Kinemage of the C-alpha trace (Angstrom):
@kinemage 1
@onewidth
@group {chain A} dominant
@subgroup {mainchain}
@vectorlist {calphas} color= white
{ca met a 1} P 0.000 0.000 0.000
{ca gly a 2} L 1.493 3.336 -1.035
{ca arg a 3} L 1.634 6.472 1.008
{ca ser a 4} L -1.115 9.045 0.489
{ca ser a 5} L 1.429 11.323 -1.191
{ca asp a 6} L 1.869 8.618 -3.875
{ca val a 7} L -1.802 8.908 -4.900
{ca val a 8} L -2.460 11.058 -7.944
{ca thr a 9} L -5.887 12.546 -8.473
{ca glu a 10} L -6.789 12.784 -12.138
{ca ile a 11} L -9.712 14.245 -14.063
{ca gln a 12} L -11.244 11.488 -16.198
{ca thr a 13} L -14.057 13.297 -18.021
{ca ala a 14} L -15.422 16.812 -18.307
{ca ala a 15} L -18.275 18.324 -20.293
{ca ala a 16} L -20.327 21.491 -20.372
{ca ala a 17} L -23.967 21.158 -19.403
{ca asn a 18} L -24.632 23.194 -22.579
{ca pro a 19} L -21.947 22.217 -25.137
{ca glu a 20} L -23.166 24.905 -27.541
{ca ala a 21} L -22.096 27.590 -25.043
{ca leu a 22} L -18.827 26.269 -23.590
{ca glu a 23} L -15.931 24.167 -24.829
{ca val a 24} L -14.266 22.114 -22.085
{ca ala a 25} L -10.939 20.316 -22.292
{ca val a 26} L -8.987 18.311 -19.719
{ca val a 27} L -5.349 19.464 -19.684
{ca lys a 28} L -2.731 16.956 -18.487
{ca gly a 29} L -5.382 15.243 -16.377
{ca arg a 30} L -5.191 18.028 -13.797
{ca trp a 31} L -6.809 21.195 -15.139
{ca leu a 32} L -9.936 22.210 -16.994
{ca arg a 33} L -9.672 24.642 -19.897
{ca ile a 34} L -13.056 26.305 -20.361
{ca arg a 35} L -13.710 28.539 -23.366
{ca ser a 36} L -16.860 30.392 -24.278
{ca leu a 37} L -18.197 29.655 -27.774
{ca gln a 38} L -20.512 32.672 -27.755
{ca pro a 39} L -19.946 36.358 -26.952
{ca glu a 40} L -22.500 36.100 -24.144
{ca leu a 41} L -23.598 33.068 -22.157
{ca ala a 42} L -27.275 32.317 -22.723
{ca glu a 43} L -27.347 30.549 -19.364
{ca asn a 44} L -25.451 32.644 -16.840
{ca pro a 45} L -24.085 31.022 -14.750
{ca ala a 46} L -23.258 27.922 -16.790
{ca ala a 47} L -22.181 24.525 -15.445
{ca val a 48} L -19.330 22.153 -16.242
{ca ile a 49} L -19.556 18.598 -14.910
{ca tyr a 50} L -16.416 16.510 -14.372
{ca gln a 51} L -15.360 13.174 -12.903
{ca ile a 52} L -12.130 12.549 -10.972
{ca thr a 53} L -10.418 9.502 -9.562
{ca asn a 54} L -7.422 8.803 -7.371
{ca gly a 55} L -6.889 5.428 -9.001
{ca leu a 56} L -7.820 3.597 -5.816
{ca ser a 57} L -11.536 4.202 -5.607
{ca gly a 58} L -14.371 4.854 -8.039
{ca leu a 59} L -15.117 8.011 -9.946
{ca val a 60} L -16.369 11.046 -8.057
{ca asp a 61} L -18.532 13.715 -9.710
{ca gly a 62} L -17.876 17.412 -9.376
{ca ser a 63} L -19.037 20.630 -10.979
{ca val a 64} L -17.690 24.049 -11.858
{ca thr a 65} L -19.916 27.106 -12.112
{ca val a 66} L -18.907 29.569 -14.847
{ca ser a 67} L -20.237 33.125 -14.609
{ca gln a 68} L -19.854 35.855 -17.196
{ca leu a 69} L -19.412 39.311 -15.686
{ca asp a 70} L -20.481 42.578 -17.257
{ca ala a 71} L -17.950 44.295 -19.490
{ca val a 72} L -15.406 46.394 -17.632
{ca thr a 73} L -15.648 50.128 -18.111
{ca asn a 74} L -12.490 52.105 -18.667
{ca asp a 75} L -11.518 53.155 -15.145
{ca thr a 76} L -7.891 53.969 -15.851
{ca pro a 77} L -6.865 56.876 -13.626
{ca leu a 78} L -6.001 60.186 -15.256
{ca met a 79} L -2.594 61.120 -13.892
{ca arg a 80} L -1.675 64.756 -13.418
{ca asp a 81} L 1.760 66.247 -12.816
{ca asp a 82} L 2.754 66.872 -9.219
{ca phe a 83} L 4.714 69.887 -7.989
{ca ala a 84} L 6.328 70.976 -4.741
{ca glu a 85} L 8.685 73.784 -3.696
{ca val a 86} L 11.413 72.880 -1.233
{ca arg a 87} L 14.365 74.882 0.084
{ca ala a 88} L 17.804 73.376 -0.269
{ca gly a 89} L 18.476 70.850 2.519
{ca asp a 90} L 14.773 70.604 3.463
{ca ser a 91} L 12.251 67.857 2.679
{ca thr a 92} L 8.539 67.679 1.957
{ca leu a 93} L 5.794 65.138 1.568
{ca ile a 94} L 3.971 65.148 -1.794
{ca pro a 95} L 0.481 63.548 -1.940
{ca val a 96} L 0.997 62.293 -5.515
{ca leu a 97} L -2.448 60.690 -5.838
{ca ala a 98} L -4.447 63.641 -4.494
{ca asn a 99} L -4.838 65.378 -7.859
{ca asp a 100} L -5.354 62.236 -9.971
{ca thr a 101} L -8.853 61.193 -11.047
């Protein structure tokens, strides 16, 4: 009997509940690659069903829930130049984010 660290869990099968919406692939027996086949998911969230085994016992079912979020708006900050006047040999603290939006 091997040690528990010798046991390798492996994904045996994986499929999207709606194969017209998602493409699912098992990568190296360890990861799921899930790709949308449509710009927007008709069913949001969508489900992916998979089966794993550790080689010692039977298959175990699992599921992944895939949600599509709304498009991100451009929220890049607008940076503005910062200025400060300091006498020679003195120091100051500049709040560099205070004038950015």
